[in-house]
C-alpha positions in Angstrom: 4.8 -4.2 46.2 3.5 -7.5 43.9 2.4 -10.9 44.9 1.5 -14.1 43.5 0.0 -17.0 44.5 0.9 -20.0 42.6 1.2 -23.9 43.1 4.8 -24.7 42.3 6.2 -28.5 42.7 3.2 -29.6 44.1 2.9 -27.3 47.0 0.4 -23.8 47.2 3.5 -20.7 47.4 2.9 -17.1 48.0 5.2 -14.7 46.9 5.4 -11.0 47.8 8.4 -8.5 46.3 8.7 -4.8 47.9 12.0 -2.7 48.3 11.0 -1.9 51.8 11.4 -4.9 53.8 9.4 -4.0 56.6 6.2 -5.3 55.1 7.6 -8.8 54.1 9.3 -9.0 58.0 6.1 -8.9 59.7 4.8 -10.8 57.4 7.5 -13.3 58.1 6.3 -13.0 61.6 3.1 -13.7 60.7 3.1 -16.7 58.3 6.6 -17.9 58.5 8.4 -18.2 55.4 11.5 -16.7 54.5 12.8 -13.8 52.9 16.1 -13.6 50.1 17.8 -10.3 49.5 18.4 -9.1 45.5 20.9 -7.1 45.3 20.7 -4.7 42.4 22.3 -5.1 39.3 22.9 -1.8 37.8 23.5 1.3 40.0 20.0 2.7 39.5 18.0 0.2 40.7 17.6 -0.5 44.0 18.0 -3.6 46.7 14.9 -6.0 46.1 13.2 -8.3 49.0 11.7 -11.3 48.3 9.2 -13.1 50.5 8.0 -16.5 50.1 5.9 -18.9 52.1 4.9 -22.9 51.5 2.4 -25.5 52.5 0.2 -24.7 55.4 1.5 -21.2 56.3 0.7 -20.5 52.4 -2.6 -22.1 52.3 -3.2 -20.6 56.6 -2.6 -17.2 54.8 -4.8 -17.6 51.6 -8.2 -18.4 54.6 -7.4 -15.1 56.6 -6.4 -12.6 53.6 -9.2 -13.8 50.6 -11.8 -11.7 52.4 -9.2 -8.7 51.9 -8.5 -9.0 48.9 -9.7 -7.7 44.9 -7.2 -8.3 42.3 -5.8 -11.9 43.7 -8.7 -13.7 45.4 -9.9 -15.7 42.4 -5.7 -16.8 42.2 -6.3 -17.4 46.0 -9.0 -18.9 46.3 -8.2 -21.6 43.8 -5.3 -22.3 44.9 -7.0 -23.3 48.5 -9.2 -25.5 46.1 -6.6 -27.2 44.7 -5.3 -28.6 47.5 -8.6 -30.6 48.4 -7.9 -32.6 45.0 -5.7 -35.4 45.3 -2.0 -34.9 43.6 -2.7 -37.2 40.1 -6.2 -36.0 39.8 -7.8 -34.4 36.4 -9.5 -31.8 39.0 -6.2 -31.2 40.6 -4.2 -30.8 36.9 -7.6 -28.5 35.6 -7.5 -25.4 38.8 -3.4 -25.6 38.0 -3.5 -24.8 35.2 -6.8 -22.5 35.6 -4.7 -20.9 38.0 -2.2 -20.1 35.7 -4.0 -18.5 33.0 -5.7 -16.3 35.3 -1.5 -14.6 35.7 -2.1 -14.0 32.1 -4.9 -12.0 32.1 -3.8 -8.7 30.9 -5.9 -5.4 32.1 -7.0 -3.1 28.7 -9.4 0.1 29.2 -9.7 -0.5 32.7 -11.6 2.7 34.4 -10.4 3.6 37.8 -13.0 3.1 40.9 -13.1 6.9 41.2 -14.1 7.8 37.1 
């Protein structure tokens, strides 16, 4: 599946998408949140399950999974830092921009760890 860490409408949010619901159901059992189903638009597409958790539950998840993350570690760490600063602060705005910019990194000519 694919996951994302972001800050939406003043609150931290963690989302994951998968065609296999069991993993998302397990995340919901551990951290709360909600799962919604997107039915396929075309005959050759599959049903997609989308899990989302926000607020304190999203922060808890970030703290607990941070040591295990690789690619998404900087995003999760920023999501935790954003909550430290008041909503109208310049630092919070800066960190939110930084988090958004991390989502637009394009990986090119990366070698796999086994290369």
